N, CA, C and O atoms as a GROMACS GRO file, in nm:
protein
  240
    1UNK      N    1  -7.036  -6.414  10.020
    1UNK     CA    2  -7.050  -6.563  10.019
    1UNK      C    3  -6.968  -6.653   9.916
    1UNK      O    4  -6.959  -6.623   9.797
    2UNK      N    5  -6.915  -6.754   9.967
    2UNK     CA    6  -6.809  -6.820   9.888
    2UNK      C    7  -6.888  -6.925   9.801
    2UNK      O    8  -7.011  -6.924   9.808
    3UNK      N    9  -6.833  -7.004   9.730
    3UNK     CA   10  -6.899  -7.101   9.636
    3UNK      C   11  -6.901  -7.232   9.714
    3UNK      O   12  -6.816  -7.264   9.797
    4UNK      N   13  -7.000  -7.299   9.680
    4UNK     CA   14  -7.060  -7.424   9.737
    4UNK      C   15  -6.968  -7.545   9.687
    4UNK      O   16  -7.000  -7.616   9.591
    5UNK      N   17  -6.868  -7.560   9.749
    5UNK     CA   18  -6.767  -7.675   9.714
    5UNK      C   19  -6.743  -7.743   9.854
    5UNK      O   20  -6.756  -7.692   9.965
    6UNK      N   21  -6.699  -7.891   9.817
    6UNK     CA   22  -6.649  -7.986   9.926
    6UNK      C   23  -6.498  -7.963   9.933
    6UNK      O   24  -6.424  -7.986   9.838
    7UNK      N   25  -6.457  -7.913  10.057
    7UNK     CA   26  -6.325  -7.896  10.081
    7UNK      C   27  -6.232  -8.016  10.092
    7UNK      O   28  -6.286  -8.122  10.124
    8UNK      N   29  -6.105  -8.015  10.070
    8UNK     CA   30  -6.028  -8.129  10.072
    8UNK      C   31  -5.965  -8.121  10.220
    8UNK      O   32  -5.885  -8.212  10.246
    9UNK      N   33  -5.985  -8.045  10.301
    9UNK     CA   34  -5.924  -8.030  10.444
    9UNK      C   35  -6.050  -8.013  10.528
    9UNK      O   36  -6.149  -7.964  10.473
   10UNK      N   37  -6.055  -8.047  10.645
   10UNK     CA   38  -6.145  -8.026  10.730
   10UNK      C   39  -6.284  -8.104  10.725
   10UNK      O   40  -6.384  -8.066  10.785
   11UNK      N   41  -6.278  -8.220  10.644
   11UNK     CA   42  -6.398  -8.276  10.635
   11UNK      C   43  -6.401  -8.430  10.694
   11UNK      O   44  -6.295  -8.494  10.696
   12UNK      N   45  -6.514  -8.486  10.738
   12UNK     CA   46  -6.521  -8.601  10.807
   12UNK      C   47  -6.538  -8.721  10.718
   12UNK      O   48  -6.458  -8.812  10.703
   13UNK      N   49  -6.672  -8.705  10.653
   13UNK     CA   50  -6.710  -8.817  10.563
   13UNK      C   51  -6.682  -8.789  10.427
   13UNK      O   52  -6.596  -8.846  10.361
   14UNK      N   53  -6.781  -8.672  10.376
   14UNK     CA   54  -6.772  -8.643  10.223
   14UNK      C   55  -6.734  -8.499  10.214
   14UNK      O   56  -6.680  -8.455  10.113
   15UNK      N   57  -6.764  -8.418  10.328
   15UNK     CA   58  -6.711  -8.285  10.326
   15UNK      C   59  -6.844  -8.191  10.280
   15UNK      O   60  -6.830  -8.075  10.241
   16UNK      N   61  -6.961  -8.249  10.290
   16UNK     CA   62  -7.093  -8.188  10.280
   16UNK      C   63  -7.097  -8.076  10.369
   16UNK      O   64  -7.110  -7.961  10.329
   17UNK      N   65  -7.084  -8.110  10.502
   17UNK     CA   66  -7.121  -8.024  10.613
   17UNK      C   67  -7.025  -7.907  10.617
   17UNK      O   68  -7.053  -7.788  10.630
   18UNK      N   69  -6.900  -7.970  10.603
   18UNK     CA   70  -6.780  -7.851  10.586
   18UNK      C   71  -6.806  -7.752  10.482
   18UNK      O   72  -6.785  -7.632  10.500
   19UNK      N   73  -6.856  -7.804  10.365
   19UNK     CA   74  -6.883  -7.707  10.230
   19UNK      C   75  -6.990  -7.632  10.277
   19UNK      O   76  -6.985  -7.514  10.241
   20UNK      N   77  -7.106  -7.668  10.361
   20UNK     CA   78  -7.201  -7.576  10.384
   20UNK      C   79  -7.172  -7.481  10.503
   20UNK      O   80  -7.233  -7.376  10.520
   21UNK      N   81  -7.083  -7.521  10.576
   21UNK     CA   82  -7.040  -7.421  10.675
   21UNK      C   83  -6.960  -7.324  10.611
   21UNK      O   84  -6.978  -7.206  10.640
   22UNK      N   85  -6.868  -7.360  10.523
   22UNK     CA   86  -6.767  -7.242  10.460
   22UNK      C   87  -6.865  -7.157  10.375
   22UNK      O   88  -6.840  -7.038  10.357
   23UNK      N   89  -6.969  -7.210  10.326
   23UNK     CA   90  -7.041  -7.136  10.222
   23UNK      C   91  -7.120  -7.009  10.316
   23UNK      O   92  -7.128  -6.894  10.274
   24UNK      N   93  -7.173  -7.051  10.439
   24UNK     CA   94  -7.237  -6.971  10.515
   24UNK      C   95  -7.166  -6.910  10.623
   24UNK      O   96  -7.224  -6.852  10.715
   25UNK      N   97  -7.035  -6.922  10.616
   25UNK     CA   98  -6.947  -6.867  10.733
   25UNK      C   99  -6.975  -6.881  10.881
   25UNK      O  100  -6.992  -6.792  10.964
   26UNK      N  101  -6.974  -7.024  10.898
   26UNK     CA  102  -7.028  -7.073  11.041
   26UNK      C  103  -6.934  -7.186  11.047
   26UNK      O  104  -6.854  -7.222  10.960
   27UNK      N  105  -6.957  -7.243  11.181
   27UNK     CA  106  -6.871  -7.360  11.228
   27UNK      C  107  -6.911  -7.488  11.166
   27UNK      O  108  -7.031  -7.516  11.160
   28UNK      N  109  -6.811  -7.575  11.115
   28UNK     CA  110  -6.851  -7.708  11.060
   28UNK      C  111  -6.922  -7.786  11.180
   28UNK      O  112  -7.032  -7.840  11.162
   29UNK      N  113  -6.865  -7.789  11.285
   29UNK     CA  114  -6.920  -7.853  11.407
   29UNK      C  115  -7.071  -7.814  11.410
   29UNK      O  116  -7.158  -7.901  11.415
   30UNK      N  117  -7.097  -7.695  11.408
   30UNK     CA  118  -7.235  -7.656  11.439
   30UNK      C  119  -7.339  -7.708  11.318
   30UNK      O  120  -7.460  -7.730  11.332
   31UNK      N  121  -7.263  -7.720  11.199
   31UNK     CA  122  -7.346  -7.785  11.088
   31UNK      C  123  -7.382  -7.918  11.102
   31UNK      O  124  -7.489  -7.968  11.069
   32UNK      N  125  -7.269  -7.985  11.160
   32UNK     CA  126  -7.268  -8.128  11.167
   32UNK      C  127  -7.373  -8.160  11.305
   32UNK      O  128  -7.451  -8.256  11.300
   33UNK      N  129  -7.369  -8.094  11.396
   33UNK     CA  130  -7.464  -8.116  11.516
   33UNK      C  131  -7.608  -8.078  11.465
   33UNK      O  132  -7.703  -8.147  11.500
   34UNK      N  133  -7.623  -7.982  11.391
   34UNK     CA  134  -7.750  -7.958  11.343
   34UNK      C  135  -7.811  -8.068  11.256
   34UNK      O  136  -7.928  -8.103  11.264
   35UNK      N  137  -7.713  -8.125  11.164
   35UNK     CA  138  -7.758  -8.218  11.071
   35UNK      C  139  -7.776  -8.353  11.154
   35UNK      O  140  -7.874  -8.420  11.121
   36UNK      N  141  -7.707  -8.396  11.242
   36UNK     CA  142  -7.739  -8.507  11.339
   36UNK      C  143  -7.868  -8.488  11.423
   36UNK      O  144  -7.933  -8.589  11.450
   37UNK      N  145  -7.913  -8.365  11.468
   37UNK     CA  146  -8.028  -8.356  11.528
   37UNK      C  147  -8.136  -8.367  11.443
   37UNK      O  148  -8.239  -8.425  11.478
   38UNK      N  149  -8.119  -8.303  11.307
   38UNK     CA  150  -8.227  -8.339  11.226
   38UNK      C  151  -8.256  -8.475  11.164
   38UNK      O  152  -8.353  -8.496  11.091
   39UNK      N  153  -8.167  -8.561  11.196
   39UNK     CA  154  -8.176  -8.697  11.154
   39UNK      C  155  -8.279  -8.774  11.265
   39UNK      O  156  -8.308  -8.892  11.245
   40UNK      N  157  -8.326  -8.709  11.368
   40UNK     CA  158  -8.417  -8.744  11.468
   40UNK      C  159  -8.544  -8.731  11.410
   40UNK      O  160  -8.632  -8.809  11.445
   41UNK      N  161  -8.566  -8.638  11.323
   41UNK     CA  162  -8.692  -8.617  11.276
   41UNK      C  163  -8.720  -8.673  11.141
   41UNK      O  164  -8.630  -8.676  11.058
   42UNK      N  165  -8.861  -8.725  11.110
   42UNK     CA  166  -8.884  -8.776  10.998
   42UNK      C  167  -8.846  -8.698  10.868
   42UNK      O  168  -8.863  -8.576  10.870
   43UNK      N  169  -8.801  -8.754  10.760
   43UNK     CA  170  -8.774  -8.672  10.631
   43UNK      C  171  -8.674  -8.709  10.560
   43UNK      O  172  -8.602  -8.798  10.604
   44UNK      N  173  -8.650  -8.660  10.455
   44UNK     CA  174  -8.544  -8.696  10.357
   44UNK      C  175  -8.398  -8.661  10.364
   44UNK      O  176  -8.321  -8.655  10.268
   45UNK      N  177  -8.369  -8.635  10.506
   45UNK     CA  178  -8.233  -8.553  10.533
   45UNK      C  179  -8.118  -8.654  10.474
   45UNK      O  180  -8.036  -8.592  10.406
   46UNK      N  181  -8.097  -8.775  10.482
   46UNK     CA  182  -8.006  -8.846  10.428
   46UNK      C  183  -8.004  -8.858  10.279
   46UNK      O  184  -7.897  -8.872  10.221
   47UNK      N  185  -8.108  -8.854  10.219
   47UNK     CA  186  -8.113  -8.845  10.063
   47UNK      C  187  -8.074  -8.702  10.010
   47UNK      O  188  -8.025  -8.683   9.899
   48UNK      N  189  -8.103  -8.600  10.106
   48UNK     CA  190  -8.030  -8.470  10.050
   48UNK      C  191  -7.890  -8.477  10.079
   48UNK      O  192  -7.814  -8.434   9.992
   49UNK      N  193  -7.844  -8.520  10.182
   49UNK     CA  194  -7.707  -8.523  10.200
   49UNK      C  195  -7.625  -8.596  10.075
   49UNK      O  196  -7.527  -8.548  10.018
   50UNK      N  197  -7.691  -8.724  10.044
   50UNK     CA  198  -7.634  -8.802   9.947
   50UNK      C  199  -7.630  -8.730   9.815
   50UNK      O  200  -7.534  -8.731   9.738
   51UNK      N  201  -7.752  -8.662   9.794
   51UNK     CA  202  -7.752  -8.566   9.675
   51UNK      C  203  -7.658  -8.452   9.661
   51UNK      O  204  -7.610  -8.417   9.553
   52UNK      N  205  -7.636  -8.397   9.772
   52UNK     CA  206  -7.543  -8.278   9.788
   52UNK      C  207  -7.380  -8.343   9.760
   52UNK      O  208  -7.296  -8.283   9.693
   53UNK      N  209  -7.362  -8.455   9.816
   53UNK     CA  210  -7.233  -8.541   9.798
   53UNK      C  211  -7.211  -8.553   9.650
   53UNK      O  212  -7.100  -8.528   9.603
   54UNK      N  213  -7.310  -8.589   9.575
   54UNK     CA  214  -7.287  -8.614   9.434
   54UNK      C  215  -7.275  -8.462   9.347
   54UNK      O  216  -7.181  -8.429   9.275
   55UNK      N  217  -7.394  -8.385   9.376
   55UNK     CA  218  -7.381  -8.267   9.322
   55UNK      C  219  -7.275  -8.145   9.326
   55UNK      O  220  -7.230  -8.079   9.232
   56UNK      N  221  -7.244  -8.134   9.481
   56UNK     CA  222  -7.123  -8.053   9.514
   56UNK      C  223  -6.981  -8.090   9.459
   56UNK      O  224  -6.932  -8.202   9.478
   57UNK      N  225  -6.915  -7.988   9.387
   57UNK     CA  226  -6.787  -8.017   9.314
   57UNK      C  227  -6.679  -8.019   9.460
   57UNK      O  228  -6.680  -7.955   9.565
   58UNK      N  229  -6.589  -8.128   9.406
   58UNK     CA  230  -6.480  -8.116   9.523
   58UNK      C  231  -6.385  -7.997   9.487
   58UNK      O  232  -6.361  -7.963   9.371
   59UNK      N  233  -6.334  -7.937   9.597
   59UNK     CA  234  -6.221  -7.835   9.585
   59UNK      C  235  -6.092  -7.895   9.506
   59UNK      O  236  -6.048  -8.008   9.524
   60UNK      N  237  -6.047  -7.812   9.428
   60UNK     CA  238  -5.925  -7.843   9.336
   60UNK      C  239  -5.798  -7.815   9.419
   60UNK      O  240  -5.687  -7.832   9.369
   0.00000   0.00000   0.00000
């Protein structure tokens, strides 16, 4: 597994979904779709996204 970082290329908003996809060797599109579908359920998804945006370091 690779490090959990926000890439400078291939990101749409903050790079959180792209970073998670790189970490788990999956498609960034799949991670984005799963995230958008999870937004239909009640829960703290947006807070988790914002926390990961702050916590995950940016790729150098």
